[in-house]
C-alpha positions in Angstrom: -13.0 -10.7 -15.5 -13.7 -10.4 -11.8 -11.5 -7.4 -10.9 -11.8 -4.0 -9.5 -12.2 -1.0 -11.8 -8.7 0.2 -10.8 -7.2 -3.1 -11.8 -9.1 -3.1 -15.1 -7.9 0.5 -15.8 -4.3 -0.5 -15.0 -4.5 -3.5 -17.4 -5.9 -1.3 -20.1 -3.0 1.1 -19.6 -0.6 -1.8 -19.8 -2.1 -3.2 -22.9 -2.1 0.2 -24.6 1.6 0.5 -23.6 2.6 -2.8 -25.2 0.4 -2.1 -28.3 2.6 0.9 -29.2 4.7 0.7 -32.2 7.9 1.3 -30.2 6.7 -0.4 -27.1 8.2 -3.5 -25.6 7.7 -6.8 -27.3 6.0 -9.8 -25.7 7.6 -13.2 -26.2 7.7 -16.7 -24.8 10.5 -19.3 -24.8 9.9 -22.8 -26.1 11.3 -25.9 -24.4 14.6 -25.5 -26.2 15.0 -21.9 -24.9 14.3 -20.2 -28.2 12.5 -16.9 -28.1 9.2 -16.6 -30.0 7.8 -13.1 -30.3 4.1 -12.5 -30.2 2.5 -10.2 -32.7 1.1 -7.0 -31.3 -2.4 -8.0 -32.3 -2.5 -10.5 -29.5 -2.8 -7.7 -27.0 -6.1 -6.7 -28.6 -9.4 -8.4 -28.0 -11.2 -10.0 -25.1 -8.9 -13.0 -24.5 -5.7 -10.9 -24.1 -5.8 -11.1 -20.3 -5.5 -14.9 -20.6 -2.1 -14.4 -22.2 -0.8 -12.8 -19.0 -2.2 -15.4 -16.7 0.3 -17.2 -14.4 -1.5 -20.5 -15.2 -0.3 -22.3 -18.4 -3.8 -23.9 -18.7 -5.4 -20.5 -19.1 -2.8 -19.3 -21.5 -3.2 -22.4 -23.6 -6.9 -21.3 -24.2 -5.5 -18.7 -26.7 -4.9 -20.4 -30.0 -2.4 -18.6 -32.3 -3.2 -18.4 -36.0 -0.6 -21.1 -36.7 -2.5 -23.5 -34.5 -0.1 -23.4 -31.6 -1.3 -22.9 -28.1 0.8 -20.8 -25.7 1.2 -22.6 -22.4 4.7 -21.2 -21.7 5.1 -18.0 -19.7 4.7 -14.8 -21.6 7.5 -12.2 -20.9 7.9 -8.6 -21.9 11.1 -7.1 -23.1 11.1 -4.2 -20.7 12.3 -3.3 -17.2 9.4 -3.6 -14.7 10.3 -0.2 -13.2 10.2 1.3 -16.7 6.7 -0.1 -17.3 5.4 1.1 -14.0 6.8 4.5 -14.6 5.5 4.6 -18.2 1.9 3.6 -17.4 1.9 5.8 -14.2 0.9 3.2 -11.6 0.6 4.7 -8.1 0.3 2.5 -5.0 -2.9 2.9 -3.0 -0.9 3.9 0.1 2.6 4.4 1.1 4.4 1.3 2.2 5.5 0.7 5.7 5.3 -1.8 8.5 1.5 -1.4 8.7 -1.1 1.1 9.7 -1.7 2.2 13.2 -4.8 0.7 14.8 -7.1 3.3 16.3 -8.7 1.0 18.9 -7.1 -1.8 20.9 -9.4 -4.7 19.7 -6.8 -7.4 20.3 -6.2 -6.3 23.9 -9.9 -6.2 24.5 -10.4 -9.7 23.1 -7.5 -11.1 25.2 -8.8 -9.5 28.3 -12.3 -10.8 27.6 -11.0 -14.4 27.3 -10.4 -14.4 31.1 -13.9 -13.0 31.9 -15.9 -15.6 33.9 -19.1 -14.4 32.2 -18.1 -16.2 29.0 -18.4 -19.5 30.8 -22.0 -18.7 31.8 -23.0 -17.4 28.4 -26.0 -19.1 26.8 -24.6 -20.2 23.4 -28.0 -21.5 22.2 -29.3 -18.0 21.6 -26.9 -16.5 19.1 -28.4 -13.0 18.9 -28.5 -12.6 22.7 -25.0 -14.0 23.1 -23.5 -11.7 20.5 -25.4 -8.8 22.1 -23.9 -9.7 25.5 -20.4 -10.0 24.1 -20.7 -6.7 22.4 -21.9 -5.1 25.7 -18.8 -6.6 27.5 -16.4 -5.3 24.8 -18.1 -1.9 25.0 -17.6 -2.0 28.8 -13.9 -2.8 28.3 -13.4 0.1 25.9 -15.3 2.4 28.3 -12.9 1.5 31.1 -9.7 1.5 29.0 -10.5 4.5 26.9 -7.4 6.4 25.7 -6.7 10.0 26.6 -9.0 11.4 24.0 -11.9 9.3 25.4 -12.7 7.8 22.0 -14.2 4.4 22.0 -15.5 2.4 19.0 -19.1 2.4 18.1 -21.2 -0.8 18.7 -21.3 -1.4 15.0 -17.5 -1.8 15.0 -17.6 -4.2 18.0 -20.3 -6.5 16.6 -18.1 -8.3 14.1 -15.6 -9.1 16.9 -18.4 -10.3 19.1 -19.6 -12.6 16.3 -16.1 -14.0 15.9 -15.8 -14.6 19.7 -19.3 -16.3 19.6 -18.2 -18.5 16.7 -15.0 -19.5 18.5 -17.0 -20.4 21.6 -19.4 -22.4 19.6 -16.7 -24.4 17.9 -14.4 -25.0 20.8 -14.1 -28.6 21.9 -16.0 -29.7 25.0 -14.1 -30.0 28.3 -14.3 -33.8 28.1 -12.8 -33.7 24.6 -9.7 -31.6 25.7 
């Protein structure tokens, strides 16, 4: 499975939770709406993550001993909040409207859009063009530095310069507009 170590650890906690004798039971509903409980042993082994997949085609790869494939959604008889509390999942960071941006990258890019030097930029030499754009962004931050005088390092400006260069490369010609 292509997942972070944190995700794998959380899944392991979840599977150990549903493997408990008194833990919540997993089930699926057939087309008639009848519940069919899954034996706890399905939460062991290497294919157990497929059982939780949101895609029925992946779930159907798991063949039950009776020969039935599970393409229906698997559900757990437990309140999600209870499960989260029980396996002690903590969010990476507190929720909110977003994080505060330290540097005004968006403002810098918008101001640079009106810079006449962009029209004269040689787009045939990518390295030189990105270097020039990085210089211009650096100049903008020097002139618009906040009270603390902090400006981003060139290494932080280079990805923005590359995006600006790519945009300039891909924009339609004046005749095509």
